[in-house]
C-alpha positions as a LaTeX table, in Angstrom:
\begin{tabular}{lrrr}
\hline
Residue & $x$ (\AA) & $y$ (\AA) & $z$ (\AA) \\
\hline
Met1 & 15.46 & 0.01 & $-10.73$ \\
Ala2 & 12.96 & $-2.18$ & $-12.79$ \\
Arg3 & 9.48 & $-2.95$ & $-10.60$ \\
Lys4 & 8.35 & $-6.08$ & $-9.38$ \\
Pro5 & 4.75 & $-6.75$ & $-10.61$ \\
Trp6 & 2.12 & $-7.45$ & $-8.17$ \\
Ser7 & 0.61 & $-10.78$ & $-7.76$ \\
Phe8 & $-2.86$ & $-11.38$ & $-6.59$ \\
Lys9 & $-1.86$ & $-12.29$ & $-3.28$ \\
Glu10 & $-0.38$ & $-8.99$ & $-2.37$ \\
Asp11 & $-3.24$ & $-7.16$ & $-3.82$ \\
Arg12 & $-5.49$ & $-8.94$ & $-1.38$ \\
Arg13 & $-2.56$ & $-8.09$ & 1.46 \\
Leu14 & $-3.01$ & $-4.21$ & 0.52 \\
Met15 & $-6.72$ & $-4.28$ & 0.39 \\
Glu16 & $-6.59$ & $-6.18$ & 3.90 \\
Leu17 & $-4.36$ & $-3.61$ & 5.16 \\
Ala18 & $-6.36$ & $-0.60$ & 3.91 \\
Lys19 & $-9.32$ & $-2.04$ & 5.83 \\
Ser20 & $-7.41$ & $-2.43$ & 9.31 \\
Ser21 & $-6.50$ & 1.89 & 8.91 \\
Ile22 & $-2.79$ & 0.56 & 8.65 \\
Ser23 & $-0.25$ & 3.76 & 7.69 \\
Leu24 & 1.22 & 3.88 & 4.54 \\
Glu25 & 4.85 & 3.40 & 5.44 \\
Glu26 & 3.77 & 0.25 & 7.83 \\
Ala27 & 1.87 & $-1.07$ & 4.79 \\
Ala28 & 5.42 & $-0.59$ & 2.48 \\
Lys29 & 7.48 & $-2.45$ & 5.54 \\
Gln30 & 4.88 & $-5.76$ & 5.83 \\
Leu31 & 4.76 & $-5.65$ & 1.85 \\
Gly32 & 8.05 & $-5.44$ & 0.87 \\
Arg33 & 7.72 & $-1.98$ & $-1.21$ \\
Thr34 & 8.54 & 1.61 & $-1.29$ \\
Pro35 & 5.56 & 3.97 & 0.12 \\
Asp36 & 5.74 & 5.25 & $-3.03$ \\
Ala37 & 4.38 & 1.93 & $-4.83$ \\
Ile38 & 1.85 & 1.33 & $-2.31$ \\
Lys39 & 0.57 & 4.48 & $-3.10$ \\
Arg40 & $-0.43$ & 3.92 & $-6.86$ \\
Met41 & $-1.55$ & 0.20 & $-6.33$ \\
Ala42 & $-3.52$ & 1.97 & $-3.42$ \\
Leu43 & $-4.95$ & 4.16 & $-6.11$ \\
Arg44 & $-5.30$ & 1.28 & $-8.49$ \\
Leu45 & $-7.54$ & $-0.75$ & $-6.42$ \\
Gly46 & $-9.61$ & 2.56 & $-5.02$ \\
Leu47 & $-7.63$ & 2.34 & $-1.54$ \\
Ser48 & $-6.94$ & 5.06 & 1.30 \\
Leu49 & $-4.00$ & 4.63 & 3.27 \\
Lys50 & $-2.96$ & 7.48 & 5.78 \\
Ser51 & 0.85 & 8.42 & 6.02 \\
Lys52 & 2.09 & 8.90 & 9.45 \\
Ser53 & 1.93 & 12.42 & 8.84 \\
Gly54 & $-1.52$ & 12.64 & 9.16 \\
Arg55 & $-2.37$ & 12.79 & 5.31 \\
Lys56 & $-4.46$ & 10.18 & 3.26 \\
Ser57 & $-2.78$ & 8.78 & 0.05 \\
\hline
\end{tabular}
């Protein structure tokens, strides 16, 4: 499956979601991305999101 490039708008939205302490799974749902994609981009942007299991990613 081909990866969809991230837009600047999506980057900004992910930053906002991370600041609001949203879960990794919820961020994925809101952005229409997989949790794995969210985790990769969060790492690239230096963000921290918690998964529902309580582990930080």
